[in-house]
C-alpha positions, -999 to 999 in steps of 0.1 A, spaced: -162 -78 42 -151 -57 72 -164 -21 77 -130 -5 72 -126 -24 39 -160 -11 27 -151 24 39 -117 23 20 -133 12 -13 -161 38 -9 -136 67 -4 -114 54 -32 -144 55 -56 -158 88 -44 -125 106 -47 -117 88 -80 -86 72 -65 -101 41 -80 -109 44 -117 -122 20 -143 -112 20 -180 -81 11 -199 -47 18 -182 -11 9 -188 6 1 -155 43 6 -145 48 -31 -152 36 -25 -188 4 -46 -182 -29 -33 -195 -54 -31 -167 -92 -24 -166 -87 -5 -134 -62 19 -118 -56 30 -82 -41 64 -74 -40 72 -37 -29 108 -44 -66 115 -51 -74 109 -15 -54 138 -3 -84 160 7 -82 166 45 -112 146 55 -104 118 31 -68 113 41 -79 112 78 -105 85 70 -80 65 49 -54 67 77 -82 53 100 -87 24 77 -49 16 78 -50 18 116 -80 -5 118 -62 -30 96 -31 -27 117 -51 -34 148 -72 -62 131 -40 -80 123 -23 -74 156 8 -58 141 35 -47 165 64 -25 153 87 4 163 89 24 131 69 31 100 87 36 67 68 54 39 86 50 5 85 80 -18 61 93 -28 27 78 -18 41 62 13 52 96 26 17 112 30 1 79 40 27 72 67 25 108 79 -12 107 83 -12 74 101 16 85 124 -3 117 132 -33 96 143 -12 73 163 4 102 180 -29 111 195 -25 81 218 5 70 239 22 56 208 60 59 205 61 47 169 86 67 148 83 76 111 109 76 84 107 81 46 131 85 17 137 109 -12 141 97 -48 173 117 -51 203 116 -27 209 149 -10 245 160 -9 242 188 16 227 193 51 220 159 66 228 143 33 216 109 20 181 99 10 165 90 43 145 114 65 141 102 100 156 71 115 149 35 104 152 13 135 137 -16 153 108 -36 138 97 -17 107 63 -16 90 65 -4 54 34 16 44 24 21 7 -7 24 -15 -7 -6 -38 10 -38 -46 12 -48 -83 42 -68 -96 61 -61 -64 89 -39 -79 83 -9 -57 79 -30 -26 112 -47 -33 129 -13 -36 114 -2 -3 124 -34 15 160 -30 1 161 6 13 151 -5 48 177 -33 48 205 -9 37 196 19 61 180 2 91 193 -19 120 174 -49 108 152 -61 79 116 -48 76 90 -70 94 58 -60 75 45 -44 44 10 -30 45 -7 -16 13 -41 -3 7 -47 -25 -24 -32 -58 -33 -39 -64 -70 -31 -101 -64 -9 -102 -95 19 -124 -106 53 -111 -96 83 -120 -118 71 -156 -122 39 -176 -117 37 -169 -80 19 -138 -67 40 -107 -60 29 -111 -23 41 -147 -21 74 -138 -38 81 -110 -14 72 -131 17 95 -159 4 124 -138 -7 126 -114 22 110 -134 51 84 -106 55 47 -105 61 27 -87 34 -9 -74 42 -35 -53 26 -67 -35 34 -84 -48 3 -75 -71 -26 -87 -74 -61 -111 -102 -49 -125 -78 -23 -130 -52 -49 -147 -76 -73 -171 -87 -45 -179 -50 -38 -186 -42 -74 -207 -73 -78 -229 -61 -49 -233 -26 -63 -241 -28 -100 -246 10 -101 -208 14 -104 -194 21 -139 -171 -9 -139 -168 -39 -161 -169 -70 -139 -161 -92 -169 -129 -72 -177 -119 -73 -140 -123 -111 -139 -106 -116 -172 -76 -96 -159 -76 -117 -128 -76 -148 -149 -45 -136 -170 -24 -119 -144 -38 -132 -111 -19 -157 -89 
C-alpha cells in the first residue's frame, strides 16, 4: 500500500468520513460501511486529502487541461486540488455544475469552462450512476468527452449488470477510471489494524455479493 493511500484511509477514519455499521446506499444496497467525504472539510484535513489526490494523479501520470467537480462533493474536492495545483506553474482550469439550472445571470448549470482533456474528480464510485451523470454533463457541455475519472474510493461494486461499475464506465464511455483506494485496499488496511471497530467478515461478505 502506498503512503498516500494509507494517509487517505487514516484521515477518513479519523474524521469519520468512513463509518462502519449498517447503511442503505443510493443504489438501495445495504452496506456494512459508508464513505462521506463531507466530513473531511476541516481545513487541515481537506488540504491533506487534496494532497492525496495530487499524489495519485502524479503516480498515474495523468495529463489534463481541466478538472470537473460534479455537485456536490466534487465541488470542494476539485476546488481544494486546484488551489494546491495553483501554487505551481499549473494552468489547469476548474469547472463544476449546479443541481438546478440558473435562468438569470450567466444562466445554465455550469460554472467555469469545460474544455480540453477533462479529469472528473469525485469522492466515491458505487454503482456508477453519479459518474455517468458527470460524464454526460461533460459531453454535453465540453468540447470533447472526459478523459479520466478519479475518485477517492472505488467500492468495486457491480454496475447495472455483472461487470464492475468501473469496467462498465470504461467500456461505455472509453474513459479511464482510477481511485486512491478500493474496497480491497480498505479490507487490507483493516486486516492490519484490528483495533478498528469494523467487521471484516461483513465487509468480505458484501464484497462477495456485490463485488465484481
